LOKEVEX-93872 format. One record per residue: x, y, z negated of N, C-alpha, C in turn; residue number from 1. Coordinates in nm, 3 decimals, m for minus. Each point is the difference from the previous one (the first is absolute). Layout:
N
n.c1:n.c2:n.c3:ca.c1:ca.c2:ca.c3:c.c1:c.c2:c.c3:num
X:Y:Z:X:Y:Z:X:Y:Z:NUM;
...
//
This chain:
275
n.c1:n.c2:n.c3:ca.c1:ca.c2:ca.c3:c.c1:c.c2:c.c3:num
m0.159:2.010:0.259:0.044:m0.060:m0.077:0.101:m0.183:m0.033:1;
0.068:0.024:m0.085:0.126:m0.085:0.023:m0.044:m0.137:m0.144:2;
0.081:m0.119:0.149:m0.025:m0.132:m0.057:0.105:m0.056:0.004:3;
0.102:m0.062:m0.111:0.096:m0.031:m0.006:m0.035:m0.225:m0.084:4;
0.077:m0.004:0.128:m0.037:m0.161:m0.070:0.143:m0.094:m0.082:5;
0.013:m0.031:m0.094:0.136:0.032:m0.045:0.020:m0.170:m0.018:6;
0.082:m0.047:0.032:0.062:m0.146:m0.067:0.158:0.026:0.007:7;
m0.027:m0.098:m0.155:0.159:0.026:m0.088:0.050:m0.122:m0.009:8;
0.125:m0.060:m0.063:0.053:m0.132:m0.055:0.038:0.101:m0.091:9;
m0.036:m0.104:m0.110:m0.008:0.009:m0.122:0.127:0.059:m0.056:10;
0.047:0.102:m0.075:0.116:0.076:m0.072:0.010:0.050:0.108:11;
m0.084:0.083:0.102:0.101:0.141:0.050:m0.092:0.079:0.011:12;
m0.025:m0.005:m0.139:m0.084:0.125:m0.018:m0.121:0.080:0.079:13;
m0.057:m0.119:0.067:m0.085:0.083:0.065:m0.093:0.050:m0.103:14;
m0.077:m0.045:m0.074:m0.129:0.103:m0.073:0.071:0.101:m0.005:15;
0.103:0.036:m0.060:0.035:0.159:m0.031:0.009:0.059:0.128:16;
0.037:m0.041:0.121:0.012:0.090:0.147:m0.190:0.035:0.033:17;
m0.090:m0.155:m0.038:m0.097:0.074:0.010:m0.062:0.064:m0.107:18;
0.017:0.019:m0.109:m0.071:0.110:m0.133:0.007:0.111:0.070:19;
0.187:0.005:0.096:0.115:0.135:m0.013:m0.126:0.043:0.154:20;
m0.002:m0.036:0.108:m0.114:0.005:0.113:m0.140:0.080:m0.064:21;
m0.069:m0.089:m0.123:m0.129:0.075:m0.014:0.052:0.113:m0.057:22;
0.090:0.074:m0.077:0.006:0.074:m0.127:m0.012:0.119:0.128:23;
0.129:m0.017:0.141:0.014:0.080:0.091:m0.122:0.014:0.072:24;
m0.022:m0.073:0.011:m0.098:0.016:0.177:m0.174:0.049:m0.102:25;
m0.034:m0.102:m0.068:m0.087:m0.018:m0.052:m0.165:m0.027:m0.037:26;
0.128:m0.156:0.034:m0.052:m0.171:0.079:m0.028:m0.054:m0.147:27;
m0.118:m0.102:0.037:m0.040:m0.069:m0.097:0.103:m0.138:0.020:28;
0.064:m0.055:m0.106:0.077:m0.092:0.011:m0.115:m0.153:0.021:29;
m0.052:m0.082:0.052:m0.098:m0.174:m0.050:0.126:m0.060:m0.036:30;
0.017:m0.003:m0.129:0.064:m0.154:m0.052:m0.107:m0.145:0.009:31;
0.109:m0.094:m0.058:m0.079:m0.111:0.032:m0.125:m0.009:m0.063:32;
m0.031:m0.011:m0.116:m0.123:0.040:m0.100:m0.070:0.013:0.127:33;
m0.046:0.129:m0.002:m0.077:0.082:0.116:m0.076:m0.141:0.134:34;
0.114:m0.075:0.054:m0.023:m0.048:0.103:m0.068:m0.119:m0.065:35;
0.095:m0.054:m0.056:m0.078:m0.171:m0.112:m0.133:0.029:m0.034:36;
m0.023:0.124:m0.082:m0.161:0.012:m0.024:m0.089:m0.004:0.083:37;
m0.008:0.045:0.089:m0.076:0.047:0.111:0.042:m0.122:0.153:38;
0.049:m0.059:m0.060:0.047:m0.159:0.095:m0.106:m0.069:m0.078:39;
0.003:m0.007:m0.104:m0.129:m0.138:m0.106:m0.116:0.070:m0.029:40;
0.022:0.115:0.021:m0.165:0.053:m0.015:m0.061:m0.049:0.113:41;
0.094:0.009:0.144:m0.039:m0.012:0.086:m0.041:m0.189:0.034:42;
0.041:m0.022:m0.020:0.023:m0.187:0.036:m0.046:m0.078:m0.132:43;
m0.021:0.058:m0.113:m0.063:m0.068:m0.079:0.076:m0.091:m0.116:44;
0.113:0.003:0.033:0.156:m0.075:m0.104:0.033:0.112:m0.075:45;
0.099:m0.073:m0.074:0.038:0.088:m0.160:0.135:0.001:0.039:46;
0.015:0.136:m0.044:0.087:0.077:m0.010:0.108:m0.010:0.024:47;
0.076:m0.109:m0.070:0.138:m0.071:m0.043:m0.024:m0.103:0.120:48;
m0.092:m0.087:0.025:0.041:m0.159:0.124:0.060:0.126:0.133:49;
m0.103:0.100:m0.018:0.074:0.077:0.180:0.116:0.090:m0.036:50;
0.017:0.036:m0.119:0.208:0.051:0.000:0.084:m0.102:0.025:51;
m0.061:m0.140:m0.077:0.102:m0.073:0.015:m0.057:m0.115:0.156:52;
m0.105:0.093:0.120:0.068:m0.039:0.114:0.029:0.046:0.073:53;
m0.063:0.155:0.023:0.122:0.076:0.004:0.168:0.066:m0.028:54;
0.033:m0.030:m0.101:0.186:m0.041:m0.038:m0.014:m0.131:m0.023:55;
m0.053:m0.095:0.102:0.103:m0.107:0.039:0.007:m0.105:m0.103:56;
m0.024:0.030:m0.118:m0.066:m0.081:m0.113:m0.082:m0.094:m0.049:57;
m0.082:m0.027:0.118:m0.117:m0.147:m0.034:0.051:m0.116:0.047:58;
0.014:0.000:m0.092:m0.015:m0.188:0.017:m0.092:m0.071:0.088:59;
0.134:m0.141:0.023:m0.074:m0.038:0.157:m0.209:m0.023:m0.023:60;
m0.011:m0.027:m0.114:m0.123:m0.033:m0.034:m0.084:0.129:m0.021:61;
0.019:0.120:m0.028:m0.075:0.092:0.050:0.008:0.098:0.099:62;
0.069:m0.100:0.139:0.001:0.038:0.100:m0.049:m0.072:0.057:63;
m0.048:m0.080:m0.032:m0.054:m0.105:0.062:m0.156:0.014:m0.049:64;
m0.050:0.067:m0.099:m0.115:0.026:m0.019:m0.071:0.118:0.067:65;
0.090:0.084:m0.013:m0.027:0.087:m0.017:m0.011:0.060:0.207:66;
m0.079:0.080:0.034:0.009:0.022:0.155:0.068:0.112:0.043:67;
0.166:m0.065:0.072:0.078:0.154:0.009:m0.048:0.061:0.101:68;
m0.035:m0.031:0.151:m0.017:0.047:0.054:m0.088:0.179:m0.043:69;
m0.048:m0.051:m0.065:m0.162:0.097:m0.102:0.080:0.138:m0.034:70;
0.077:m0.068:m0.107:0.122:0.066:m0.117:0.028:0.094:0.133:71;
0.063:m0.040:0.095:0.064:0.051:0.146:m0.024:0.087:0.053:72;
m0.133:0.025:0.032:m0.113:0.049:0.123:m0.065:0.092:m0.146:73;
0.029:m0.004:m0.133:m0.081:0.100:m0.063:0.084:0.093:m0.089:74;
0.200:m0.079:m0.033:0.032:0.108:m0.003:0.064:0.112:0.129:75;
m0.020:m0.094:0.102:0.044:0.118:0.103:m0.074:0.112:0.074:76;
m0.129:m0.043:m0.037:m0.139:0.104:m0.020:m0.002:0.091:m0.106:77;
0.027:m0.005:m0.114:0.002:0.072:m0.107:0.089:0.125:0.036:78;
0.154:m0.101:0.089:0.103:0.191:m0.017:m0.047:0.031:0.141:79;
m0.041:m0.005:0.073:m0.038:0.018:0.131:m0.110:0.088:m0.047:80;
m0.055:m0.039:m0.112:m0.167:0.122:m0.094:0.068:0.132:0.008:81;
0.185:m0.082:m0.108:m0.022:0.101:m0.075:0.165:0.131:0.109:82;
0.037:0.016:0.104:0.070:0.026:0.047:m0.128:0.099:0.081:83;
m0.138:m0.042:0.011:m0.019:0.113:0.146:m0.082:0.066:m0.165:84;
m0.014:0.040:m0.151:m0.006:0.109:m0.106:0.120:0.046:0.062:85;
0.175:0.036:m0.019:0.037:0.069:0.138:0.063:0.029:m0.191:86;
0.121:0.112:0.014:0.109:m0.003:m0.126:0.019:m0.099:m0.127:87;
0.083:m0.071:0.073:m0.040:m0.149:m0.064:0.171:m0.050:0.073:88;
0.074:m0.012:m0.185:0.078:m0.164:0.054:m0.001:m0.096:m0.058:89;
m0.018:m0.090:0.054:m0.044:m0.169:m0.019:0.157:m0.092:0.055:90;
0.024:m0.006:m0.162:0.060:m0.115:m0.049:m0.007:m0.126:0.030:91;
0.071:m0.063:0.093:0.013:m0.151:0.023:m0.125:m0.046:0.074:92;
m0.042:m0.089:m0.048:m0.168:m0.102:0.080:0.003:0.024:0.142:93;
0.176:m0.031:0.064:m0.034:m0.016:0.191:m0.046:0.142:0.010:94;
0.011:0.074:m0.082:m0.094:0.080:0.042:0.105:0.081:0.190:95;
0.148:0.007:m0.032:0.064:0.080:0.107:m0.057:m0.117:0.122:96;
0.023:m0.094:0.007:0.007:m0.075:0.084:m0.195:m0.008:0.083:97;
m0.061:0.007:m0.098:m0.154:m0.012:0.079:m0.049:0.204:0.051:98;
0.177:0.041:m0.017:m0.100:0.095:0.000:0.156:0.110:0.095:99;
0.022:m0.091:0.051:0.167:0.091:0.077:m0.031:0.033:0.149:100;
m0.171:m0.049:0.037:0.010:0.026:0.164:m0.115:0.170:m0.061:101;
m0.013:0.024:m0.106:m0.123:0.135:m0.012:0.191:0.121:0.035:102;
m0.076:0.065:0.120:0.095:0.076:m0.034:0.072:0.102:m0.128:103;
m0.098:0.077:m0.058:m0.003:0.119:m0.105:0.049:m0.108:m0.087:104;
0.107:m0.102:m0.045:m0.050:m0.092:m0.087:0.128:m0.001:m0.011:105;
0.057:0.060:m0.148:0.173:m0.045:m0.023:0.062:m0.128:m0.089:106;
0.038:m0.108:0.106:0.017:m0.164:m0.099:0.165:0.040:m0.017:107;
0.002:0.024:m0.155:0.152:m0.042:m0.042:0.042:m0.117:0.000:108;
0.090:m0.073:m0.055:0.052:m0.127:m0.074:0.165:0.113:m0.115:109;
m0.051:m0.054:m0.094:0.127:0.015:m0.099:0.120:m0.082:m0.052:110;
0.102:m0.017:0.043:0.068:m0.171:m0.081:0.138:0.073:m0.024:111;
0.112:m0.125:m0.003:0.086:0.046:m0.041:0.067:m0.102:m0.061:112;
0.138:m0.014:0.000:0.113:m0.139:m0.006:m0.034:m0.040:m0.139:113;
m0.016:m0.159:m0.032:0.011:m0.053:m0.084:0.017:0.054:m0.180:114;
0.182:0.023:0.023:0.021:0.046:m0.068:m0.082:0.198:m0.094:115;
m0.014:m0.002:0.082:m0.114:0.174:m0.035:m0.089:m0.099:m0.119:116;
m0.098:m0.062:0.134:m0.142:m0.055:m0.093:0.026:m0.030:m0.102:117;
0.143:m0.132:0.000:0.026:m0.074:m0.151:m0.046:0.129:m0.141:118;
0.136:0.117:0.044:0.011:0.103:m0.169:m0.144:0.051:0.001:119;
m0.126:0.053:0.136:m0.066:0.107:m0.014:m0.085:m0.135:m0.083:120;
m0.089:m0.121:0.011:m0.009:m0.093:m0.060:m0.013:m0.054:m0.184:121;
0.150:m0.054:0.001:m0.021:0.004:m0.086:0.068:0.101:m0.097:122;
0.004:0.204:0.079:m0.014:0.017:m0.139:m0.212:0.059:m0.012:123;
m0.066:0.009:0.080:m0.112:0.007:m0.011:m0.085:m0.061:m0.046:124;
0.001:m0.147:m0.060:m0.038:m0.111:m0.030:0.082:m0.029:m0.112:125;
0.101:0.044:m0.021:0.071:m0.050:m0.177:0.052:m0.116:0.039:126;
0.079:m0.075:0.120:0.042:m0.175:0.030:0.119:0.058:m0.059:127;
0.042:m0.140:m0.031:0.142:m0.021:m0.077:0.065:0.017:0.059:128;
0.033:m0.072:0.146:0.198:0.033:0.075:m0.086:0.049:0.138:129;
0.036:m0.013:0.092:m0.014:0.027:0.143:m0.053:m0.097:0.100:130;
0.068:m0.122:m0.067:m0.041:m0.171:0.097:m0.147:0.019:m0.126:131;
m0.066:0.012:m0.146:m0.172:0.013:0.085:m0.037:0.117:0.053:132;
0.022:0.046:0.040:m0.089:0.079:0.095:0.053:0.017:0.107:133;
0.081:m0.087:0.085:0.034:m0.073:0.125:m0.109:m0.143:m0.034:134;
0.017:m0.074:m0.059:m0.190:m0.083:m0.021:m0.056:0.061:0.036:135;
m0.076:0.112:m0.087:m0.112:0.047:0.006:m0.059:0.090:0.173:136;
0.121:0.114:0.066:m0.018:m0.018:0.115:0.012:m0.150:0.083:137;
0.048:m0.067:0.046:m0.013:m0.096:0.033:m0.148:m0.067:0.015:138;
0.009:0.020:m0.106:m0.191:m0.043:0.005:m0.114:0.062:0.034:139;
0.059:0.106:m0.010:m0.093:0.118:m0.006:0.005:0.025:0.248:140;
0.105:m0.006:0.043:0.011:m0.019:0.084:m0.049:m0.122:0.117:141;
0.002:m0.157:m0.079:m0.037:m0.095:0.044:m0.100:0.020:0.017:142;
m0.089:0.026:m0.157:m0.154:m0.011:0.028:m0.032:0.158:0.127:143;
0.053:0.066:m0.009:m0.069:0.130:0.039:0.008:m0.039:0.155:144;
0.114:m0.094:0.059:0.040:0.001:0.133:m0.054:m0.187:0.015:145;
m0.085:m0.052:m0.081:m0.099:m0.077:0.040:m0.167:0.084:0.051:146;
m0.004:0.057:m0.116:m0.148:0.117:0.021:m0.046:0.053:0.120:147;
0.131:0.016:0.046:0.048:0.093:0.139:m0.008:m0.079:0.095:148;
0.050:m0.127:0.036:0.041:m0.100:0.075:m0.174:m0.025:0.103:149;
m0.055:m0.035:m0.203:m0.115:m0.031:0.068:m0.178:0.106:m0.011:150;
0.030:0.083:m0.051:m0.118:0.108:0.073:0.086:0.025:0.080:151;
0.084:0.067:0.051:0.054:0.054:0.130:0.056:m0.076:0.137:152;
0.055:m0.132:m0.077:0.085:m0.037:0.114:0.113:0.074:m0.007:153;
0.089:0.081:m0.051:0.015:0.086:m0.005:0.125:m0.058:m0.087:154;
0.194:0.096:0.028:0.086:0.035:m0.114:0.006:0.153:m0.001:155;
m0.021:m0.048:m0.142:0.032:0.209:m0.090:0.031:0.077:0.067:156;
0.114:m0.072:m0.006:0.169:0.040:0.030:0.045:0.064:0.115:157;
m0.070:m0.045:0.090:m0.018:0.024:0.201:m0.020:0.196:m0.043:158;
0.141:0.047:0.031:m0.003:0.128:0.014:m0.084:0.117:0.097:159;
m0.093:m0.097:0.132:m0.020:0.006:0.098:m0.204:0.039:m0.048:160;
0.039:m0.057:m0.146:m0.153:0.055:m0.009:0.000:0.146:m0.099:161;
0.078:0.031:0.012:m0.003:0.107:m0.045:0.032:0.166:0.043:162;
m0.062:0.106:m0.102:0.031:0.141:0.137:0.179:0.053:m0.135:163;
0.012:m0.019:m0.075:0.148:0.016:m0.084:0.016:m0.126:m0.085:164;
0.102:m0.031:m0.010:0.115:m0.087:m0.092:0.047:0.046:m0.048:165;
0.020:0.048:m0.178:0.065:0.029:m0.072:0.090:m0.094:m0.066:166;
0.102:0.022:m0.017:0.118:m0.083:m0.086:0.008:0.111:m0.113:167;
m0.088:m0.015:m0.144:m0.009:0.092:m0.101:0.119:m0.032:m0.062:168;
0.136:m0.094:m0.029:0.109:m0.031:m0.050:0.049:0.104:0.074:169;
0.032:0.093:0.125:0.079:0.115:0.093:m0.094:0.069:m0.045:170;
m0.170:0.003:0.061:m0.072:0.136:m0.042:m0.049:0.032:m0.111:171;
0.037:0.119:m0.089:m0.095:0.028:m0.107:m0.127:0.005:0.062:172;
m0.112:m0.039:m0.136:m0.127:0.011:m0.057:0.002:0.139:0.097:173;
0.031:0.107:m0.017:m0.056:0.088:0.021:m0.010:0.029:0.121:174;
0.150:m0.073:0.047:0.034:0.053:0.164:m0.110:m0.061:0.048:175;
m0.037:m0.161:m0.008:m0.123:m0.096:0.042:m0.064:0.124:0.009:176;
m0.039:0.058:m0.110:m0.191:0.090:0.006:0.063:0.104:0.104:177;
0.115:0.050:m0.015:m0.013:0.119:0.100:m0.023:m0.050:0.179:178;
0.050:m0.122:m0.029:0.057:m0.087:0.208:m0.209:0.030:0.030:179;
m0.035:m0.107:m0.163:m0.181:m0.053:0.112:m0.049:0.152:0.012:180;
0.012:0.065:m0.109:m0.086:0.157:m0.007:0.033:0.063:0.142:181;
0.122:0.007:0.041:0.016:0.052:0.141:m0.099:m0.094:0.107:182;
0.066:m0.117:m0.046:m0.090:m0.103:0.197:m0.135:0.093:m0.058:183;
m0.087:m0.078:m0.108:m0.157:0.125:0.051:0.041:0.132:0.021:184;
0.069:0.024:0.013:m0.034:0.153:0.093:0.019:0.016:0.148:185;
0.101:m0.080:0.023:m0.030:m0.026:0.060:m0.105:m0.036:0.213:186;
m0.045:0.053:0.038:m0.051:0.034:0.108:m0.114:m0.174:0.034:187;
0.157:m0.093:0.012:m0.074:m0.097:0.017:m0.031:m0.068:m0.128:188;
m0.011:0.031:m0.131:m0.056:m0.128:m0.149:m0.112:0.150:0.059:189;
m0.064:0.072:0.086:m0.084:0.119:m0.044:m0.144:m0.176:0.012:190;
m0.169:0.102:m0.038:m0.053:m0.069:m0.012:m0.127:m0.003:0.083:191;
0.008:m0.010:0.148:m0.103:0.032:0.122:m0.121:m0.062:0.018:192;
m0.082:0.055:0.081:m0.057:m0.067:0.008:m0.035:m0.127:m0.006:193;
0.052:m0.053:0.131:0.027:m0.121:0.053:0.126:m0.111:m0.095:194;
0.083:0.105:m0.110:0.054:m0.072:m0.114:m0.146:m0.077:m0.084:195;
m0.100:0.116:m0.028:m0.103:m0.064:m0.059:m0.088:m0.095:0.009:196;
m0.023:m0.006:0.111:m0.100:m0.055:0.102:0.090:m0.167:m0.011:197;
0.172:0.031:0.029:0.005:m0.151:0.026:0.014:m0.078:m0.173:198;
0.012:0.111:m0.084:m0.061:m0.090:m0.158:m0.124:m0.043:m0.005:199;
m0.046:0.111:0.004:m0.128:m0.026:0.009:m0.041:m0.160:0.128:200;
m0.010:m0.003:0.056:m0.018:m0.106:0.097:0.068:m0.194:m0.096:201;
0.057:0.091:m0.022:0.127:m0.170:m0.066:m0.082:m0.023:m0.154:202;
m0.028:0.082:m0.043:m0.163:m0.029:m0.136:m0.070:m0.072:0.076:203;
m0.083:0.089:0.062:m0.114:m0.026:0.037:0.005:m0.213:0.035:204;
0.102:m0.016:0.113:0.074:m0.136:m0.022:m0.051:m0.029:m0.110:205;
0.081:m0.008:m0.094:0.067:m0.073:m0.091:m0.155:0.038:m0.129:206;
m0.101:0.031:0.070:m0.158:0.009:m0.041:m0.090:m0.076:0.005:207;
0.017:m0.008:0.178:m0.013:m0.087:0.029:0.035:m0.161:0.028:208;
0.118:m0.023:m0.012:0.038:m0.090:0.017:m0.029:m0.116:m0.145:209;
m0.044:0.103:m0.115:0.049:m0.039:m0.119:m0.160:m0.045:m0.060:210;
m0.077:0.075:0.110:m0.135:0.015:m0.005:m0.083:m0.146:0.095:211;
0.082:m0.038:0.102:m0.015:m0.121:0.046:0.043:m0.092:m0.053:212;
0.107:0.027:m0.096:0.076:m0.150:0.001:m0.158:m0.045:m0.168:213;
m0.069:0.087:m0.084:m0.056:0.010:m0.100:m0.118:m0.081:0.013:214;
m0.044:0.064:0.140:m0.140:m0.069:0.059:0.010:m0.201:0.087:215;
0.092:0.010:0.085:0.054:m0.142:0.065:0.059:m0.073:m0.069:216;
0.076:0.093:m0.090:0.115:m0.061:0.022:0.087:m0.068:0.047:217;
0.090:m0.120:0.039:0.057:0.006:0.094:m0.109:m0.073:0.125:218;
m0.080:0.015:m0.001:m0.084:m0.039:0.112:0.035:0.074:0.101:219;
0.067:0.132:m0.022:0.004:0.149:0.047:0.101:m0.012:0.147:220;
0.099:m0.099:m0.115:0.132:0.005:0.095:m0.013:m0.184:0.142:221;
m0.070:m0.092:m0.069:m0.067:m0.068:0.101:m0.061:0.008:0.115:222;
m0.027:0.121:m0.041:m0.099:0.020:0.100:0.033:0.139:0.068:223;
0.127:0.002:0.009:0.083:0.074:0.087:0.025:0.108:m0.056:224;
m0.095:0.027:m0.052:m0.050:0.273:m0.002:0.137:0.011:m0.014:225;
m0.003:0.075:0.065:0.169:0.183:0.015:m0.110:0.085:0.049:226;
0.036:0.063:m0.113:m0.004:0.157:m0.073:0.114:0.076:0.024:227;
m0.036:0.141:0.033:0.065:0.096:0.102:m0.064:0.187:m0.028:228;
0.062:0.065:m0.030:m0.056:0.091:m0.068:0.076:0.160:0.066:229;
m0.115:0.086:0.065:0.056:0.079:0.126:m0.093:0.168:m0.082:230;
0.067:0.064:m0.022:m0.055:0.166:m0.046:m0.195:m0.067:m0.146:231;
0.056:m0.118:0.019:m0.122:m0.027:m0.196:m0.120:m0.081:0.100:232;
0.050:m0.043:0.143:m0.046:m0.089:0.031:0.030:m0.162:0.082:233;
m0.092:m0.101:m0.096:0.055:m0.092:0.020:m0.065:m0.137:0.118:234;
0.111:m0.072:0.048:0.025:m0.015:0.072:0.023:m0.210:m0.020:235;
m0.163:m0.044:0.028:0.034:m0.163:m0.049:m0.041:m0.090:0.117:236;
0.131:m0.056:0.011:0.016:m0.077:0.086:0.034:m0.181:m0.006:237;
m0.012:m0.116:0.052:0.056:m0.066:0.005:m0.147:m0.124:0.018:238;
0.009:m0.144:m0.035:m0.097:m0.088:0.030:m0.033:m0.081:m0.060:239;
m0.139:0.011:m0.003:m0.119:m0.097:m0.113:m0.134:m0.103:0.050:240;
0.005:m0.146:m0.061:m0.124:m0.042:0.012:m0.043:0.060:m0.092:241;
m0.061:0.045:m0.064:m0.036:0.053:m0.081:m0.079:0.157:0.001:242;
m0.113:m0.008:0.146:m0.077:0.143:0.009:m0.053:0.051:m0.101:243;
m0.058:0.007:m0.110:m0.090:0.011:m0.099:0.159:0.060:m0.076:244;
0.081:m0.077:m0.035:0.163:0.040:m0.100:m0.001:0.161:0.124:245;
0.030:m0.006:0.109:0.057:0.142:0.081:m0.128:0.108:m0.010:246;
m0.124:0.007:m0.020:m0.045:0.115:m0.063:m0.006:0.023:m0.132:247;
0.039:m0.091:m0.082:0.045:0.024:m0.150:0.070:0.041:m0.004:248;
0.133:0.038:0.069:0.173:0.015:0.008:m0.082:0.199:0.016:249;
m0.013:m0.006:0.131:m0.052:0.134:0.078:m0.051:0.082:m0.126:250;
m0.114:m0.064:m0.049:m0.100:0.068:m0.131:0.113:0.036:m0.102:251;
0.058:m0.099:m0.046:0.135:m0.008:m0.129:0.044:0.169:0.074:252;
0.053:m0.001:0.045:0.115:0.060:0.085:m0.014:0.109:m0.009:253;
m0.163:0.062:0.089:m0.038:0.137:m0.073:m0.035:0.054:m0.108:254;
0.006:m0.073:m0.047:m0.016:0.064:m0.181:0.071:0.033:m0.089:255;
0.124:m0.012:0.102:0.143:m0.089:m0.111:0.082:0.258:0.027:256;
m0.011:0.040:m0.056:0.033:0.134:m0.101:0.093:0.012:0.146:257;
0.015:0.132:0.103:0.024:0.110:0.021:m0.008:m0.112:0.183:258;
m0.035:m0.076:0.053:m0.003:m0.074:0.078:m0.094:0.053:0.058:259;
m0.022:0.055:0.190:m0.025:0.144:0.038:m0.121:0.000:0.094:260;
0.084:m0.220:m0.027:m0.153:m0.065:0.127:0.102:m0.091:0.022:261;
m0.109:m0.187:0.041:0.106:m0.080:0.032:m0.067:m0.137:0.131:262;
0.108:0.042:0.085:m0.011:m0.106:0.124:0.066:m0.095:0.049:263;
m0.050:m0.048:0.019:m0.027:m0.179:m0.014:0.000:m0.059:0.082:264;
0.163:m0.063:0.052:0.033:m0.119:0.091:0.045:m0.119:m0.023:265;
m0.129:0.018:m0.096:0.002:m0.190:m0.013:m0.084:m0.071:0.094:266;
0.045:m0.143:0.066:0.025:m0.072:0.095:m0.088:m0.054:m0.085:267;
m0.175:m0.059:0.001:m0.069:m0.118:m0.047:0.018:m0.122:0.084:268;
0.109:m0.115:m0.105:0.041:m0.100:0.100:m0.053:m0.190:m0.025:269;
m0.098:0.039:0.108:m0.118:m0.169:m0.038:0.097:m0.038:m0.063:270;
m0.104:m0.082:m0.109:0.098:m0.195:m0.071:m0.010:m0.101:0.066:271;
0.130:m0.041:0.036:m0.003:m0.145:0.141:0.043:m0.061:m0.105:272;
m0.087:m0.137:m0.101:0.012:m0.062:m0.017:0.064:m0.112:0.068:273;
0.183:m0.113:m0.112:0.041:m0.036:0.069:m0.049:m0.172:0.062:274;
0.009:0.026:0.116:m0.059:m0.153:0.057:0.023:m0.145:m0.105:275;
//
């Protein structure tokens, strides 16, 4: 089942590439509105607030008022859940970074020189001149770069994050579609039992981390809990002075969707008050 994670610079015709892939391969394109709606429902936030936060448009006050960690966590889980469905093109939202280690996922970035992007944006948005288009692009790039840095601590222009980087000023949209479609046919990008298990484990880990944060909040971090998942089995490690919390954490993880079992190696540490 083909899974393509597509990241695009504004004005590089990435949306046309995504649509071309959908038509060629019979895939579903996931637009930002769907992700934002699902994240809003999961977090109980207004969709416009989610949009502003994910696009880097939120004010300092808005960022202070909202738990950005929760937004990042929920967005990551949404992307992973979508990837599990297969037959999909996921645009943006750090999908290429989140899925970069999953063997069957093709991670692509479209880019182009500023002069090309200016012409595309001016035409599409009906802007009066190239200068206005450049300002729009620079504003978008600044906000997007900030979001990726804040969410994942990455430089999204780093080519090593992707399976393929395409300069759409040199490579036409149709040729981009051809190249990516061919990559999905390569043995390297075929879904296997191993690659499917890797994606499922990553998703279970995200579900488990979200469940722990929702139940315990920052206490799960303060108590040094760490979670790893292999073949659906969760390993809980760390140390805590709260024995009841350890038991509650184990029971909580056992209830997470997809978990096949929980092993705890958490050490109960006796609390010694300061002298």
